[in-house]
C-alpha positions as CSV (number, residue, x, y, z in Angstrom):
1,M,8.0,-3.5,-27.3
2,R,6.0,-4.0,-24.1
3,E,2.4,-3.8,-25.2
4,I,-0.5,-3.3,-22.7
5,I,-4.0,-4.7,-23.1
6,Y,-6.7,-2.6,-21.6
7,I,-9.9,-3.9,-20.0
8,Q,-13.0,-1.8,-19.2
9,A,-16.0,-3.3,-17.6
10,G,-19.1,-1.4,-16.6
11,S,-20.7,1.9,-17.4
12,F,-18.6,4.2,-15.2
13,A,-15.4,2.4,-16.2
14,N,-16.3,3.0,-19.8
15,Y,-17.1,6.7,-19.2
16,V,-13.6,7.0,-17.6
17,G,-12.1,4.9,-20.5
18,T,-13.6,7.1,-23.2
19,H,-12.0,10.2,-21.7
20,F,-8.7,8.1,-21.4
21,W,-8.7,7.1,-25.1
22,N,-9.7,10.6,-26.2
23,T,-6.6,11.8,-24.4
24,Q,-4.5,9.2,-26.1
25,E,-5.9,10.4,-29.5
26,S,-4.9,14.0,-28.6
27,Y,-1.2,12.8,-28.5
28,F,-1.3,11.8,-32.2
29,T,0.9,14.0,-34.4
30,Y,0.3,14.6,-38.1
31,E,3.4,16.5,-39.1
32,D,6.6,14.7,-40.0
33,D,8.7,17.0,-37.7
34,D,6.3,16.6,-34.7
35,E,7.5,14.0,-32.2
36,P,4.8,12.4,-30.0
37,I,5.5,12.3,-26.3
38,V,4.1,8.7,-26.1
39,N,4.8,5.4,-27.8
40,H,1.4,4.7,-29.4
41,D,2.3,1.2,-30.3
42,L,2.1,0.1,-26.7
43,S,-1.6,0.9,-26.5
44,F,-2.8,0.9,-30.1
45,E,-2.8,-1.7,-32.9
46,E,-3.7,-1.5,-36.5
47,G,-7.4,-2.0,-37.2
48,R,-10.2,-0.9,-39.5
49,S,-12.5,2.1,-39.3
50,P,-16.3,1.7,-40.0
51,Q,-15.4,2.7,-43.6
52,N,-12.9,-0.2,-43.7
53,Q,-9.9,2.1,-43.8
54,P,-6.8,1.2,-41.9
55,T,-6.5,3.1,-38.6
56,L,-5.1,2.8,-35.1
57,C,-7.5,1.1,-32.6
58,P,-7.0,0.6,-28.8
59,R,-5.7,-2.7,-27.6
60,L,-8.9,-3.0,-25.6
61,L,-11.8,-5.2,-24.5
62,T,-14.7,-3.1,-23.3
63,F,-17.6,-4.8,-21.5
64,D,-21.0,-3.3,-20.7
65,Q,-24.6,-4.1,-21.1
66,K,-25.7,-3.9,-24.7
67,S,-28.0,-1.0,-24.2
68,N,-25.2,1.1,-22.8
69,F,-23.1,1.0,-26.0
70,G,-25.3,3.5,-27.9
71,T,-24.3,3.8,-31.5
72,L,-21.5,1.4,-31.0
73,A,-23.9,-1.5,-30.5
74,K,-25.0,-1.6,-34.1
75,T,-21.3,-1.7,-35.2
76,S,-20.5,-4.5,-32.9
77,Q,-23.4,-6.6,-34.2
78,A,-22.3,-6.2,-37.9
79,D,-20.5,-9.6,-37.9
80,T,-23.2,-11.5,-36.0
81,V,-26.5,-10.6,-37.7
82,T,-27.7,-13.3,-40.0
83,D,-30.3,-13.2,-42.7
84,A,-32.8,-16.0,-42.3
85,S,-33.8,-15.7,-46.0
86,L,-30.3,-17.1,-46.9
87,D,-31.1,-20.3,-45.1
88,T,-32.1,-22.8,-47.8
89,T,-33.5,-25.2,-45.3
90,W,-36.3,-22.8,-44.3
91,Q,-39.2,-22.7,-46.7
92,G,-41.6,-20.5,-44.7
93,R,-42.3,-16.8,-44.7
94,V,-39.5,-14.6,-43.3
95,V,-40.4,-11.5,-41.3
96,C,-37.5,-9.1,-40.4
97,E,-38.1,-6.7,-37.5
98,T,-35.5,-4.1,-36.9
99,Q,-35.0,-1.7,-34.0
100,D,-34.9,2.0,-34.8
101,P,-31.3,3.1,-35.1
102,I,-29.9,5.3,-32.4
103,P,-29.3,8.8,-33.8
104,Q,-25.9,10.3,-34.0
105,S,-24.7,12.0,-30.8
106,E,-24.7,15.8,-30.5
107,Y,-21.0,15.9,-30.1
108,H,-20.3,13.7,-33.2
109,A,-22.6,15.9,-35.2
110,R,-20.7,19.0,-34.0
111,L,-17.4,17.2,-34.8
112,E,-18.5,16.5,-38.4
113,G,-20.3,19.8,-39.0
114,E,-17.7,22.2,-37.5
115,P,-14.4,22.6,-39.4
116,E,-12.7,24.4,-36.5
117,E,-12.1,22.5,-33.3
118,G,-12.4,25.7,-31.3
119,D,-16.1,25.9,-32.4
120,L,-16.7,22.7,-30.4
121,E,-15.8,24.4,-27.1
122,R,-19.3,25.5,-26.3
123,T,-21.7,24.2,-23.7
124,D,-21.5,20.5,-22.9
125,P,-23.3,18.4,-25.5
126,N,-26.1,16.1,-24.5
127,I,-24.5,12.8,-23.4
128,R,-26.7,9.7,-23.5
129,Y,-24.0,7.0,-23.6
130,W,-20.3,6.9,-23.1
131,S,-19.8,6.3,-26.8
132,D,-21.4,9.7,-27.5
133,Y,-18.1,11.6,-27.1
134,S,-15.6,9.0,-28.2
135,R,-13.0,10.2,-30.6
136,V,-11.3,6.9,-31.5
137,F,-12.3,3.9,-33.6
138,F,-12.7,0.5,-31.9
139,D,-11.9,-2.7,-33.5
140,R,-14.9,-5.1,-33.7
141,K,-13.3,-7.5,-31.2
142,S,-13.0,-4.8,-28.6
143,I,-16.8,-4.4,-28.3
144,Q,-18.1,-7.0,-25.9
145,A,-21.8,-6.3,-25.4
146,I,-23.4,-8.2,-22.5
147,P,-27.1,-9.2,-22.7
148,D,-29.4,-6.6,-21.1
149,A,-31.8,-8.8,-19.1
150,L,-29.6,-8.7,-16.0
151,E,-31.5,-6.9,-13.3
152,S,-30.0,-9.2,-10.7
153,I,-26.4,-8.4,-11.8
154,E,-25.9,-5.5,-9.4
155,A,-23.9,-6.7,-6.4
156,G,-24.7,-10.3,-7.5
157,W,-21.3,-11.9,-6.9
158,S,-22.1,-15.4,-8.1
159,V,-24.4,-14.0,-10.9
160,G,-21.4,-12.1,-12.2
161,Q,-19.2,-15.1,-12.2
162,D,-21.8,-17.3,-13.9
163,L,-22.3,-14.6,-16.4
164,F,-18.6,-14.6,-17.4
165,Q,-18.6,-18.4,-17.7
166,R,-21.6,-18.4,-20.0
167,Y,-20.4,-15.4,-22.0
168,N,-17.0,-17.0,-22.4
169,E,-18.5,-20.3,-23.6
170,D,-20.9,-18.5,-26.0
171,T,-18.4,-16.1,-27.5
172,E,-15.1,-18.0,-26.9
173,L,-13.9,-14.7,-25.4
174,M,-10.6,-15.9,-23.9
175,E,-9.7,-18.1,-26.8
176,G,-11.0,-15.7,-29.4
177,A,-11.0,-11.9,-28.9
178,F,-8.6,-11.9,-26.0
179,R,-6.2,-14.4,-27.5
180,L,-6.1,-12.3,-30.7
181,L,-5.2,-9.2,-28.7
182,V,-2.3,-11.1,-27.1
183,E,-1.1,-12.6,-30.4
184,N,-1.0,-9.1,-31.9
185,C,1.6,-8.1,-29.3
186,D,5.3,-8.5,-29.8
187,N,6.0,-8.7,-26.1
188,F,2.8,-8.6,-24.0
189,Q,3.5,-7.2,-20.5
190,G,0.1,-7.3,-18.9
191,L,-3.3,-5.6,-18.2
192,Q,-4.4,-2.2,-17.2
193,M,-7.9,-2.8,-16.0
194,M,-10.8,-0.6,-14.9
195,H,-14.1,-2.0,-13.7
196,D,-17.3,-1.2,-11.7
197,T,-17.6,-3.4,-8.7
198,P,-21.4,-3.2,-8.3
199,S,-22.2,-4.5,-11.8
200,F,-19.0,-6.3,-12.9
201,G,-17.3,-7.3,-9.7
202,G,-18.0,-11.1,-9.9
203,F,-17.5,-10.9,-13.7
204,S,-14.1,-9.3,-13.3
205,H,-13.1,-11.8,-10.7
206,A,-13.9,-14.7,-13.0
207,F,-12.1,-12.9,-15.9
208,L,-9.0,-12.4,-13.9
209,T,-9.1,-15.9,-12.6
210,S,-9.2,-17.3,-16.1
211,F,-6.5,-14.8,-17.2
212,R,-4.2,-16.0,-14.3
213,D,-4.7,-19.6,-15.2
214,E,-2.8,-19.0,-18.4
215,F,-0.8,-15.8,-17.9
216,L,0.6,-16.3,-14.4
217,K,3.6,-14.1,-14.8
218,A,1.9,-11.2,-16.7
219,S,1.4,-8.0,-14.6
220,T,-1.9,-6.4,-13.8
221,L,-2.7,-2.9,-12.7
222,N,-6.3,-2.3,-11.6
223,F,-8.5,0.7,-10.9
224,S,-11.7,-0.5,-9.2
225,F,-14.7,1.8,-8.9
226,L,-16.6,1.0,-5.7
227,S,-20.3,1.3,-5.1
228,G,-21.8,4.3,-3.3
229,A,-22.6,2.2,-0.1
230,D,-20.5,3.3,2.9
231,P,-19.7,0.4,5.3
232,N,-19.4,2.9,8.2
233,H,-22.9,4.3,7.8
234,A,-25.0,1.5,6.4
235,G,-27.4,-0.6,8.3
236,I,-27.7,-4.4,8.1
237,D,-31.4,-3.9,7.5
238,N,-30.7,-2.1,4.2
239,F,-30.8,-5.1,1.8
240,L,-29.3,-3.4,-1.3
241,D,-26.5,-1.6,0.6
242,T,-25.6,-4.7,2.5
243,K,-25.3,-6.5,-0.9
244,R,-23.2,-3.7,-2.3
245,I,-20.8,-3.6,0.7
246,I,-20.3,-7.4,0.7
247,N,-19.8,-7.3,-3.0
248,D,-17.2,-4.5,-2.7
249,A,-15.4,-6.4,0.0
250,L,-15.3,-9.6,-2.1
251,C,-13.9,-7.5,-5.0
252,L,-11.2,-6.0,-2.8
253,Q,-10.2,-9.5,-1.4
254,S,-10.2,-10.9,-5.0
255,L,-8.0,-8.1,-6.4
256,H,-5.6,-8.4,-3.5
257,Q,-5.1,-12.0,-4.6
258,L,-5.2,-11.7,-8.4
259,S,-3.8,-8.2,-9.2
260,D,-0.3,-7.0,-8.8
261,I,-1.5,-3.6,-7.6
262,T,-5.0,-2.2,-7.3
263,F,-6.4,1.3,-6.6
264,P,-9.9,1.3,-5.2
265,I,-11.8,4.5,-6.2
266,L,-14.6,6.0,-4.1
267,N,-18.0,6.4,-5.8
268,P,-18.6,10.2,-6.6
269,S,-21.5,10.1,-4.1
270,R,-18.8,9.8,-1.4
271,W,-16.7,12.7,-2.5
272,S,-18.2,15.1,0.0
273,A,-14.9,15.5,2.0
274,L,-13.1,16.4,-1.3
275,E,-15.6,18.9,-2.7
276,S,-14.1,22.0,-1.0
277,N,-10.8,21.3,-2.7
278,L,-12.3,20.2,-6.1
279,S,-14.5,23.3,-6.2
280,R,-11.5,25.6,-6.2
281,G,-10.8,24.8,-9.9
282,L,-13.9,22.9,-11.0
283,S,-17.6,23.5,-11.3
284,Y,-18.6,19.9,-11.8
285,N,-21.9,18.1,-11.5
286,K,-21.3,15.2,-9.0
287,N,-24.3,13.4,-10.4
288,S,-23.0,13.4,-13.9
289,L,-21.0,10.4,-15.1
290,Y,-19.7,12.5,-17.9
291,H,-18.2,15.0,-15.4
292,T,-17.0,12.8,-12.6
293,S,-15.4,10.3,-15.0
294,G,-13.5,13.2,-16.5
295,V,-11.9,14.0,-13.2
296,I,-10.9,10.4,-12.5
297,S,-9.7,9.8,-16.0
298,S,-7.3,12.8,-15.9
299,L,-5.8,11.3,-12.7
300,V,-5.6,7.8,-14.1
301,E,-4.1,8.9,-17.4
302,T,-1.6,11.1,-15.7
303,A,-0.6,8.6,-13.1
304,T,0.0,5.9,-15.7
305,L,1.6,8.2,-18.3
306,P,5.2,6.8,-17.5
307,L,4.0,3.5,-18.9
308,R,3.5,5.1,-22.3
309,L,6.1,7.9,-22.5
310,K,8.6,7.6,-25.3
311,G,12.0,6.6,-23.9
312,S,10.6,5.4,-20.6
313,R,11.6,2.0,-19.4
314,E,8.9,1.7,-16.8
315,D,6.3,-1.1,-17.0
316,I,3.4,-2.3,-14.9
317,A,5.7,-4.7,-13.0
318,M,8.1,-1.9,-12.0
319,I,5.2,0.2,-10.7
320,A,3.8,-2.7,-8.7
321,D,7.2,-3.7,-7.2
322,H,7.9,-0.1,-6.3
323,L,4.6,0.5,-4.5
324,N,4.4,-3.0,-3.0
325,W,8.0,-3.4,-1.9
326,R,6.7,-4.6,1.5
327,K,5.0,-7.5,-0.4
328,C,1.7,-7.0,1.6
329,S,0.5,-3.7,0.2
330,R,-1.3,-4.6,-3.0
331,L,-4.1,-2.1,-2.4
332,G,-3.0,1.5,-3.0
333,Q,-4.4,5.0,-3.3
334,L,-5.0,7.4,-6.2
335,G,-4.9,11.1,-5.5
336,G,-3.9,14.4,-7.0
337,I,-4.9,18.0,-7.9
338,V,-7.2,18.8,-10.8
339,P,-6.5,21.4,-12.0
340,L,-3.6,23.2,-10.3
341,P,-4.8,26.8,-9.4
342,F,-3.7,29.6,-11.6
343,S,-1.6,31.1,-8.8
344,A,0.6,29.2,-6.4
345,T,-0.7,31.5,-3.6
346,E,-4.2,30.0,-3.9
347,G,-3.1,27.1,-1.8
348,T,-0.3,24.7,-1.1
349,F,-0.2,21.2,-2.6
350,A,-1.1,19.8,0.9
351,D,-4.1,22.1,1.0
352,L,-5.4,21.1,-2.5
353,Y,-4.5,17.4,-2.7
354,C,-7.6,15.1,-3.0
355,N,-7.4,11.4,-2.1
356,F,-10.0,9.5,-4.2
357,S,-9.3,6.2,-2.6
358,T,-9.9,7.1,1.1
359,G,-11.7,10.4,0.9
360,L,-9.4,11.5,3.8
361,S,-7.4,14.7,4.0
362,N,-3.7,14.2,3.2
363,K,-2.7,17.5,4.7
364,D,-1.4,16.0,7.9
365,E,-0.5,12.5,6.6
366,R,3.2,11.8,7.0
367,A,3.4,8.0,7.0
368,V,3.7,6.7,3.4
369,F,5.3,3.4,2.2
370,A,5.9,4.5,-1.3
371,R,4.7,7.3,-3.7
372,R,4.9,7.8,-7.5
373,N,4.1,11.4,-8.6
374,V,3.5,12.6,-12.1
375,T,3.0,16.3,-12.7
376,R,1.8,18.0,-15.8
377,G,2.9,21.4,-17.1
378,L,4.3,22.7,-13.8
379,Q,6.1,26.1,-13.9
380,D,9.1,27.1,-11.8
381,Q,7.0,28.4,-8.9
382,D,4.8,25.3,-9.0
383,L,7.8,23.1,-8.8
384,A,9.0,24.9,-5.7
385,A,5.6,24.4,-4.1
386,F,5.6,20.8,-5.2
387,D,9.1,20.2,-3.6
388,A,7.9,21.8,-0.4
389,W,5.0,19.4,-0.3
390,R,7.3,16.4,-0.9
391,D,9.5,17.6,2.0
392,L,6.6,17.2,4.4
393,S,7.1,13.4,4.2
394,S,10.3,11.7,5.4
395,L,10.1,9.5,2.4
396,Q,13.2,9.8,0.1
397,E,14.1,8.5,-3.4
398,P,13.8,5.9,-4.7
399,L,10.6,5.2,-2.6
400,D,9.4,8.7,-3.5
401,S,9.7,9.3,-7.2
402,S,8.5,12.1,-9.5
403,I,8.2,12.6,-13.2
404,H,7.4,16.0,-14.7
405,A,5.6,15.9,-18.0
406,P,4.0,18.4,-20.4
407,A,0.6,19.8,-19.5
408,Y,-2.4,17.6,-19.6
409,P,-4.3,18.1,-23.0
410,V,-8.0,18.9,-22.8
411,P,-9.8,17.5,-25.8
412,T,-13.0,19.2,-27.1
413,S,-14.8,16.1,-25.8
414,F,-13.8,16.9,-22.2
415,P,-16.6,18.5,-20.0
416,S,-16.7,22.3,-19.7
417,M,-16.4,22.3,-15.9
418,F,-13.5,24.6,-15.3
419,R,-13.9,27.7,-13.3
420,H,-12.3,29.7,-16.0
421,T,-12.6,29.6,-19.8
422,K,-12.2,26.0,-21.0
423,P,-8.4,25.6,-21.6
424,T,-6.7,23.5,-24.2
425,S,-4.4,22.1,-21.5
426,I,-4.1,22.2,-17.7
427,R,-1.5,21.9,-15.0
428,M,-2.2,19.1,-12.6
429,A,-0.6,16.4,-10.5
430,S,-1.4,12.8,-9.8
431,S,0.0,10.3,-7.4
432,L,-0.1,6.5,-6.8
433,V,0.6,5.8,-3.1
434,T,0.8,2.9,-0.7
435,A,0.3,4.0,2.9
436,P,-0.9,2.7,6.3
437,S,-4.1,4.8,5.9
438,T,-5.3,2.3,3.4
439,S,-6.2,0.2,6.4
440,I,-8.9,2.7,7.4
441,P,-11.5,2.0,4.7
442,L,-10.6,-1.7,4.8
443,M,-11.4,-1.9,8.5
444,G,-14.8,-0.4,7.8
445,Y,-15.5,-3.3,5.3
446,A,-14.1,-5.9,7.7
447,R,-16.3,-4.8,10.6
448,F,-19.4,-4.6,8.4
449,V,-18.8,-8.1,7.0
450,E,-18.1,-9.5,10.4
451,Q,-21.3,-8.0,11.7
452,T,-23.2,-9.4,8.8
453,A,-21.9,-12.9,9.5
454,R,-23.3,-12.7,13.1
455,M,-26.8,-11.6,12.0
456,R,-29.3,-14.3,11.2
457,R,-31.6,-11.9,9.3
458,S,-28.8,-11.3,6.8
459,D,-29.3,-14.9,5.4
460,G,-31.6,-13.6,2.6
461,V,-28.9,-11.2,1.4
462,L,-26.3,-13.9,1.4
463,M,-28.6,-16.3,-0.4
464,S,-29.3,-13.7,-3.1
465,M,-25.6,-13.4,-3.7
466,G,-24.9,-17.1,-3.8
467,L,-23.0,-17.1,-0.5
468,E,-23.2,-19.0,2.7
469,N,-22.5,-17.7,6.2
470,D,-19.2,-19.5,6.3
471,D,-18.2,-17.7,3.1
472,V,-18.8,-14.4,4.8
473,K,-16.8,-15.4,7.9
474,E,-13.9,-16.3,5.7
475,L,-14.2,-13.0,3.9
476,A,-14.1,-11.1,7.2
477,S,-11.0,-13.0,8.3
478,A,-9.3,-12.4,5.0
479,L,-10.0,-8.6,5.2
480,W,-8.6,-8.4,8.7
481,E,-5.5,-10.2,7.4
482,I,-5.1,-7.6,4.7
483,V,-5.6,-4.8,7.3
484,D,-2.9,-6.3,9.5
485,G,-0.5,-6.2,6.5
486,Y,-0.5,-2.4,6.6
487,G,0.8,-2.3,10.1
488,N,-0.6,1.0,11.2
489,D,0.1,1.4,14.9
490,R,-2.5,4.1,15.1
491,M,-5.2,1.6,14.2
492,D,-4.7,-0.7,17.2
493,E,-8.4,-0.5,18.0
494,G,-9.0,-2.4,14.8
495,N,-7.4,-5.5,16.3
496,D,-9.9,-5.6,19.2
497,R,-12.2,-8.0,17.5
């Protein structure tokens, strides 16, 4: 068996991850003659429910600020709370102050109170935390609550790294919870990681560095959720945006070094170019983490489904080697169609495809290094349209591969954002791609960082991040080197620097 350990770090990553694990739970079968389409043992291990009953729990470490865990926070503290009255060395008066418990979420109340799942498919419940709509049990070691007094953590590169070091020392994270996850695997293959760059960029860099020190040959697949700051439209005088952009750039450079393959994902605030396509099938709230994370999770879960399919021989290393066969394309793109329209006449795949890594239209893109497609629930007429879209590119197998799987299940926890009645499953497609166009957003970061290094008034920003001017110059040089690796002749102006 080739088990995967999952890492989620940050609020949006955990919103996405909650949808992801709810989808895994929907694959569970409860009849002897029902065969699941996935191998659950790759992603789940035996654990204990809050009632101390044996159950399946994700092979997961989930990091977030303590206040973002909601009702999970009290569960995670069960092992660590001590009673001072039991300390025989203390002879004084004991005063115990407790915080009011967080009430049960609306969704969980519905889940317990409604015997029929169909009754849950009403208006969206009130979501306060990502744990409010979780359908799986988490083992205690999975819950990694970071202290809340961290106002400086956003875009604080050195703060995030220092935070990891302190947290690792205080909790023995790598030698404790993480080591136990690895030891519970028969044949650990690597990490599937999702993290927010603004809040957990430096933290994730330090985690991956520590991980690589011991597991040099293990594979890593990363989905990195960028900040909302646009390097092509931000001014150097905007202190916070400058911090965010430099922090994003540092994350991209770090992941290019430490991860086998990484897919940067645009912040939902930068999806404006995708909205016309998304709005054909979805009526989503772009300001809702619950909604936007549902869109991204469906694409991530579908794109990585071959890792978990029963009978599949694919693993993270195979995906990385396929997409990065040039050995200089470790940053890729995530895209797809969610959901596929009810009629093939409502648009071609090229018309409907959304690229969530570049925000660019793929309608006219022909140059692709490698592509991995996974479709869900396609019918005969859909397959014909899909094949026509693939024919637009000169790419041939094995560099262009496709897997056709059953329709994507829509749990009752999924947002009610479909144009039509909320379905129990949808047809969709998701792709992981490496292409020359990856250099376009990278050039934006490289130019901005280079400009920042030349501006004396940016010293305050760099100091707040624990950086020096020479660090930023080295970062700009490293980014241009990554850009050059994509060899896009149409981007020659990027070399005039």
